[in-house]
C-alpha positions as CSV (number, residue, x, y, z in Angstrom):
1,M,-32.6,27.6,-15.3
2,N,-29.7,28.3,-17.5
3,P,-29.5,25.7,-20.3
4,D,-25.8,25.2,-19.6
5,Q,-26.6,24.1,-16.0
6,S,-28.7,21.2,-17.2
7,Q,-25.9,19.8,-19.3
8,R,-23.1,20.1,-16.8
9,A,-21.5,16.8,-15.9
10,E,-21.0,15.8,-12.3
11,F,-18.0,13.6,-11.4
12,R,-17.7,11.0,-8.7
13,L,-15.1,8.5,-7.5
14,K,-16.5,5.0,-7.7
15,R,-15.0,2.2,-5.7
16,A,-14.0,-1.0,-7.6
17,D,-15.6,-3.1,-4.8
18,G,-19.0,-1.2,-5.1
19,Q,-18.9,0.0,-1.5
20,D,-19.5,3.6,-0.4
21,D,-17.3,5.7,1.7
22,A,-16.6,9.4,2.3
23,L,-14.6,9.7,-0.9
24,S,-17.1,7.9,-3.1
25,R,-20.0,10.0,-1.8
26,R,-18.4,13.3,-2.8
27,R,-19.4,15.1,-6.0
28,F,-17.0,17.1,-8.1
29,S,-17.8,19.8,-10.7
30,S,-14.9,18.8,-13.0
31,Y,-12.8,15.8,-13.9
32,N,-9.7,17.6,-12.7
33,E,-11.2,18.2,-9.3
34,A,-12.0,14.5,-9.0
35,Y,-8.6,13.5,-10.2
36,D,-6.9,15.8,-7.7
37,A,-8.9,14.2,-4.8
38,L,-8.0,10.8,-6.0
39,E,-4.3,11.8,-6.4
40,R,-4.3,13.0,-2.8
41,Y,-5.8,9.7,-1.6
42,C,-3.2,7.7,-3.5
43,R,-0.3,9.8,-2.3
44,D,-1.2,8.9,1.3
45,F,-0.5,5.3,0.5
46,C,2.9,5.6,-1.0
47,C,4.6,4.3,2.2
48,S,1.7,2.7,4.0
49,D,1.0,-0.9,4.8
50,D,-2.7,-0.4,4.6
51,E,-4.6,-1.9,1.6
52,Q,-5.3,0.7,-1.0
53,I,-8.9,0.8,-2.4
54,D,-9.2,1.1,-6.2
55,Y,-11.4,4.0,-7.5
56,R,-12.3,5.2,-10.9
57,I,-13.7,8.5,-12.0
58,T,-17.2,8.4,-13.4
59,S,-19.4,11.2,-14.8
60,S,-23.1,11.8,-15.1
61,G,-24.8,14.4,-17.3
C-alpha cells in the first residue's frame, strides 16, 4: 500500500438530526466534492416548501 493512501481523508455529509439517508451514506474523496454535493442539495430547496435538512461536512483520516 502506498503510504499516501493510508493518510487520505474521506469526507461525508452528516445530518444534524443524526439520521442516515442517501446523501449521508455517500463518501467523497475531497472536501470540494462533498461541498459540491451539498450545494446541489441546497440549490434544490431555493423555491421549495419542503423542509430542508441540515448537513455538515466531516472528515476521517
